[in-house]
N, C-alpha and C positions, 0 to 999 in steps of 0.2 A: 719268489714261490716255483720253488722248484728247479733244478737245473738238469738240461739235458744233452747229453753227446754224440756226435757218431763222428765217423772216420774210415774212408774206404781208401784203400792202397790201391795208387797203378802200379807202383815199382815192387817187385816176388823181392826184392831183397832186404824190404823192409819186413816183409811177412814174422819173420822172427822178435820185431821192436812192438806190435801191433799191442801185445796184453800191457806193457810199459809204458805206451803213449795213453791210451784209452785211460789206465790208473792214473795218470798225473793229469787228465783233463777232468776226470771226475773229483778228485780231491781237490784241485783249484774250484768245484763249486760247491763245495763241503757247507758255506754258509746260508746258499738257497735250500739246501736241503738237508736237514742234519739229522730226519726220524729213520730214516732207510736209503738202502743202494742197491742196486741192479744192474748186470749189463748183459749181453749177450753177443757170443763172441762165433764167427764165419768162419771155420778150422777146415781142414783134411777131408774129405769124405772114402768112408769105407765102404766102396765097391761091394752093393746086397743087403746094405746095410743101415737101420736107422738107429740114432744115438735116443736113448733116452736117458733125459737128465732128472733125477729123482733127487726127493729131499725127504730127510727123514730127523726124529730128533736130536738134539745136541747130542753130542757122545753115543750114536747109535752102530751096532755093530751092523756093515751091510753086508760080509759075508753070508750070513743067511740066505739074505735076502737074493744075492749075487746067483747063490746056487738053487734055490726055489727055483729061481726065473730060467737056468739052464734047464732045470729038467723039464720044465714049462713048455718051454721052444723046441724040448729033443737035441740040445747041442751041450757034448760033455763040459765045456768050459766058452766063458763069456767075456771078451775084455771092457776093463771096467778101471774109471780112474777114478779115485774120490777124493773131492774137495769141500776140507768143511764138513757141514750138515747135508748136502750132497754128494749124490757119486754119477758117473757119467757112463751109463752100460748100452754097451753096441750090442741090438740084436739083429738076426735074419729079417730082411724086410717082409717077405712073407710071413712072418710067425710074429707079426707084430702082436696083431690082433689077442693069438695065444697069451703074449706078455700081457696085453692089457688085463684081459681077461681076470688072468692068476694075480694082478695088483691088487682089480675090483675085490678081489674073495679074501682080500688079506684083512685081519683084524688087528691093523696095527696104522701108527698115524703116516702114511708114506702117498707123498704127492708127485705127482707128474708133473714136473715144474714148466718141460719144454721138449720137443721131439722135433725131430729133421734129419736129414743127410749130412748136415752141417753145422747148425745150431747148436751151441751149449749153452745153456742159462742160466743164470745162478742171482740168488736176492735173499738179502738178507736186513733186520733189524739194524739202524747201527749207521754210525757216520764212512763217509765212502774210502778214506785213509786207513780204516777198521777191518772195513768188509774188503776190500780188494786183495787184502794181506791174506785176510784169513782162507779165501779162497785160492788166493796164486795167481791173480790176475795177471801180474808184471811177468810172469813165466809164461802165459798162453799167447799161442801163434796165429794168424790167418788172414784173411784177405779184408775183411771189415769187422767193425764192431759199434753196437750203440750202448748207451747206458746211460743213467738216471739218478737224480740224488732227491728225494723226496720231502717236501714239507707236505704234512695230511690237512687238507681242509675239510674235501669230501666226502672221509671216510676215517675210520680207526687204524691207528700208527698197527699194523700186523705182515708179518711177511709176506702173506696174499695180497696185502693190499699195495705191496711195494712194485715197482715197474721194472722191466718189462713186462706186459701185458702181451700173451700168444693164445690165438686160437685157432690155428693152422699150423701143419708143418712149413719149421723153417722162414716162420712168419712170426713178427713183433714189433710193436710201438710202444715208444717212449712220447711223452705228452706233459707240457705246460701249459696251463690254464683249466679250464673247465666248461662241462658242455650244458646247456638249458632243457637239450631234449630230449637226452638218452635213456630216459625209461620208456619214451614210445618209439625210439631205434629196437630197443631192448627186446621188446615185445612181438615188434618184426623180426627179428633177427632168428627168434625161439620158434615163432611159426616156420622159419628156414629151416628149425632144426638144430642151428647151435646152440650151445650150452656156456652156461658164464660161470665163475668159480666164485664171485664177488658182486656189490654193489655200485665198484667202481665206474664212476663215466669212461674214463681212459680205457676198461675193457671191452665197454662198447664201442669204443672208435676201432680197436683192433677187429675186433667183432666185421663190424662193417668192411674194411677192406678186405679181410676173409672173405666175407659172404663173395665179394667183386670178383676175388681173384679166382674163386674157385668156379664162376661164372664163365669165365676165359679171359677175364679183363685183365687187361695189362696195370701193370704199377703206377702208371702215369692216367690213365683213364681210371684208375680204382681212385685215386687221388681226386682226381677232377668230378667223379662221382660227389667226392663226402662234400664237398664246397655244396653241395645243394641238399645235400641228406643233413647233414651237421651243424646246428646251430650253435655258438656261443663264441668264447675266446680260446684258441689254439695255437699251439706251433707242434707238429709231430717231426719226429724222425721213424721212419718205418724200415725194417731190416726186413730182405728175402733173401732164398737163398743164394742169388747172385748179386746185389748191392741193397746200396740204399736209397730212400728217397726222403723230400723233404717237403712242408708243405704248411703253409701257415693261414686264418683265416681271411678274410678281409678289409676285416679291419685294423688287424696284425698291432697288437697292442702290445705283445707279448716280447721281449727283446730275442733278437737272435742275430746270430755273426757266421757268416761263413767265410770259407778259403781254401785257394784252390794254387797249388804247383804242378811241375811236370811227375811228382812223386804220389800225392793226394790229393783228395779233397775231405774239409774237416767242416763240422757244426759244432756250433756252441752256442748257448743262452748267452753269454758274456765273452768278451773277446780275452780272458784270463785264462779261459779255457783250451786257448790256440797259442797263447806266445811262447811255448815250451816244445813245440812240435818242429820237428829239422826243415829249415829255409824259411821259416818264417817272417823274416824281412824282405825276401824276394817275394811273397807270396801275393797273390790276388786275393783283395778283401773288401766285403761287401756285406751289405745287407739285404737276406734276401726279399723279394716284394710280395706283397699280398695277394693272395688269390692265386698265387705262382709256381706252378709243379717243378719243384727239379729232383734228377733223380741219375745216380750213375750204378753204372751194372755191368758185371763180366760174365761173358757167355764160354 
């Protein structure tokens, strides 16, 4: 049931290979999740800017949309890159509220898939080898990435239901498992002011992490709080601006394997997701322990 992957690079010389390595990891997990595929890549930061990843209908012409956003934020041109049904637009950070207001006023099917100084997030229905090729993942560079291949069990097969889920800037989560108390946790988070796009239990897990981080807690503290707040069977890989974290529930019935070398740290639902990583033959390989937090971050 579902495949998840994470890759954190310690060696800057590998940053140009990040997308290609993640594409291979996701393709290896395709049999675990043929319904939909998604990934988040943490690349270079544009000082003073926020990246908005937007999704439109297939074959949508994004040029008028980018021109409208340029006018809304008072910039003659906005840097942007199209990736199939998504476009990444760089907005001056101080003008992000104006851009969001303009997007809400549109009478078009445009969604904000993700936002942040470094995170670019893409997801669509389809097998990983197809989706990653459509978005050009192999050519993307960065410091770390997480990804997911979905086998839908809790909700319908839709692009909105695909992972990763994001509920905060530069934050996202992929999940293998099922939460039993997600409705109660969702109600509490909504009272705190969080909003959700889907009924998926994994989005609730992402929202819980966001709620903890916005209170000033570290990623490690947020994951520790999850152990008390979230019931069910789960393995999470969590992406932040600075790195990634891994957490399994206290029973840990969902498969998971990790590997580490001097150049990288990787997570996969199965070992076959890791076999093509450079230097894997010399890597330390282990199964992450139940109810133990793991994190790797750059500052």
